[in-house]
C-alpha positions, -999 to +999 in steps of 0.1 A: +000+000+000+026+025-009+006+047-031+018+082-038-001+108-020-030+120-041-023+093-067-059+083-073-072+119-075-043+129-097-052+103-123-088+113-123-079+150-126-056+146-156-085+139-181-105+168-166-076+192-170-071+180-206-108+187-213-105+221-197-075+229-219-094+219-250-124+240-239-101+270-233-083+265-266-116+263-285-129+295-267-097+313-275-097+302-311-133+312-315-126+346-300-096+351-323-116+341-353-143+366-344-118+394-338-101+387-372-135+387-390-144+420-373-111+436-383-113+422-418-148+436-423-137+470-411-107+470-434-129+459-464-152+488-456-123+513-455-108+499-487-142+502-505-145+538-492-109+547-504-116+531-538-147+552-542-127+583-533-100+573-559-126+569-586-140+604-578-106+620-579-097+603-612-130+616-627-121+651-614-087+649-630-101+638-663-126+667-662-098+692-654-075+678-681-104+682-707-110+717-695-073+726-697-071+712-733-101+732-743-087+764-729-053+757-745-070+752-779-090+784-775-058+803-765-039+790-795-068+800-818-069+835-803-031+838-807-033+827-844-060+854-850-039+881-833-008+870-853-028+870-885-039+906-877-002+916-873-002+917-835+029+901-821+028+882-788+056+879-763+039+848-747+053+860-713+088+851-724+079+816-735+078+820-773+102+807-798+110+841-811+129+853-781+156+879-783+190+867-770+187+888-739+152+873-732+165+838-729 
């Protein structure tokens, strides 16, 4: 009768502890999964919001590029009319007909 002290209860407690560890592991894994899904959902919403903003900005850029091209065309047409009337333009120092001291 030389049993270790608590030998019988220790053997019975081992499976219970193993079950507790499995329950805790499952609970922790479920919580981690839930947190990851929440974070992923928030990130997806933010990405969708940023993509919508990028589309708006691209549309605005295209609109301004079109407006600039139209204005440049009108300006060139006006310059051609003035030159044809004999009015010379300096083009604010950006023309091809610059004097050497204007370079």
